C-alpha positions in Angstrom: 15.5 -23.2 -8.8 14.9 -19.9 -8.2 15.7 -17.0 -11.0 16.9 -13.9 -10.6 13.8 -12.3 -10.8 12.2 -13.8 -8.4 15.4 -12.2 -6.0 15.2 -9.4 -7.1 11.5 -9.3 -6.5 12.2 -10.8 -2.5 14.8 -8.1 -1.9 12.8 -5.6 -2.8 10.1 -6.8 -0.4 12.6 -7.2 2.2 13.3 -3.2 2.0 9.7 -2.5 2.7 9.9 -4.5 5.9 13.1 -3.3 7.0 12.2 0.5 6.1 9.0 -1.0 8.1 11.1 -2.0 11.3 12.7 1.1 11.5 10.0 2.8 12.3 8.9 0.9 16.2 6.6 3.6 16.6 3.0 3.9 15.8 4.1 5.2 12.1 5.6 1.8 11.6 2.4 0.4 12.9 0.3 3.1 10.3 2.5 2.0 7.1 2.0 -1.7 8.7 -1.4 -1.6 8.7 -1.9 0.9 5.0 0.8 -2.0 3.4 -1.3 -4.3 4.1 -5.1 -2.9 3.1 -2.9 -2.0 -0.2 -1.6 -5.4 -1.2 -5.5 -6.5 -0.4 -6.8 -4.6 -2.6 -4.1 -5.4 -5.3 -2.4 -8.6 -4.2 0.0 -8.5 -6.8 1.2 -4.7 -6.4 4.8 -3.8 -6.3 6.7 -3.1 -3.4 9.9 -1.3 -3.3 12.0 1.0 -1.5 13.6 3.9 -3.9 15.2 7.6 -2.9 17.7 6.2 -0.4 19.9 9.2 1.0 22.1 9.7 4.3 19.0 11.3 6.2 16.8 8.3 5.6 19.2 5.1 4.7 16.4 2.9 4.0 14.8 4.6 1.8 10.7 5.7 0.9 8.8 2.4 0.4 7.1 2.8 -3.1 3.4 0.6 -4.0 3.4 0.5 -7.5 0.9 -1.0 -10.4 1.4 -0.4 -14.0 3.3 2.6 -12.7 4.0 4.7 -9.2 0.8 4.6 -6.7 1.6 6.1 -4.2 4.6 6.6 -1.8 4.5 6.4 1.9 6.4 8.7 4.1 6.8 9.0 8.1 7.6 11.7 9.2 8.0 13.3 13.4 4.0 13.9 13.6 3.0 12.1 10.4 2.5 9.3 8.4 1.6 10.8 4.9 0.8 8.5 1.8 1.2 10.4 -1.8 -0.6 9.7 -5.5 2.0 10.3 -8.2 -1.6 11.3 -10.3 -4.1 11.4 -7.2 -5.6 15.1 -8.5 -7.3 13.4 -11.2 -8.7 10.2 -8.8 -12.6 10.6 -7.2 -12.1 11.1 -4.0 -15.9 11.0 -2.8 -14.9 10.4 0.7 -12.2 12.8 1.0 -9.5 11.1 2.2 -7.1 13.3 0.7 -6.3 16.0 2.9 -3.0 17.6 1.9 -0.9 18.5 -1.2 -4.5 19.8 -2.7 -3.1 22.4 -4.7 -1.0 20.6 -6.6 -1.7 19.7 -10.3 -0.7 16.0 -10.2 0.0 14.2 -6.8 -2.9 14.1 -3.4 -1.5 13.0 -0.5 -3.2 11.4 2.8 -1.6 13.0 6.5 -2.3 10.3 9.4 -1.3 11.4 12.1 -1.6 9.3 15.6 -4.2 7.6 17.3 -5.8 8.7 13.0 -7.8 5.6 11.2 -8.3 5.4 7.8 -12.0 3.8 6.2 -10.4 0.7 4.7 -12.9 0.4 1.7 -12.0 4.1 0.4 -8.8 3.2 1.5 -8.9 -0.1 -0.7 -11.5 2.3 -3.6 -8.6 4.5 -4.2 -5.6 2.4 -4.5 -7.9 0.6 -7.0 -8.5 3.7 -9.1 -5.0 4.8 -8.6 -3.9 1.3 -10.6 -6.6 1.4 -13.0 -5.6 4.9 -14.0 -2.2 3.9 -13.8 -3.0 0.8 -16.8 -4.8 3.1 -18.7 -2.2 5.6 -19.3 0.1 2.9 -20.6 -2.2 1.3 -22.9 -2.9 5.4 -24.0 1.0 5.8 -24.8 1.0 2.4 -26.5 
């Protein structure tokens, strides 16, 4: 028998899968590849879609571990991964290339045909999760 928490988790994963399926071009392929890297870095990452609205009925994919790590959005000419606490992360590979002036967030914009350094990206994901966990511990 499946409990309601498992069903809820499965429906959230299905939301993300539906979002990616709704992007049948390079943007969907790019977000799918990034999702795979996120899940490789943190196998028990929570994923779901949030912020549903008429202009975006499938919502925005969100990956969390002790808090939101990043969101993944598809725009006409780019895929944008926004890290909620990106301003506090080390980025030796300089993956962040957008929203650099913010006090909290940093983003990675990926245009069609661009590749991202998988190892550097996974390191950034792990660092963001560790920062979330440390922030949660301090809050207690």
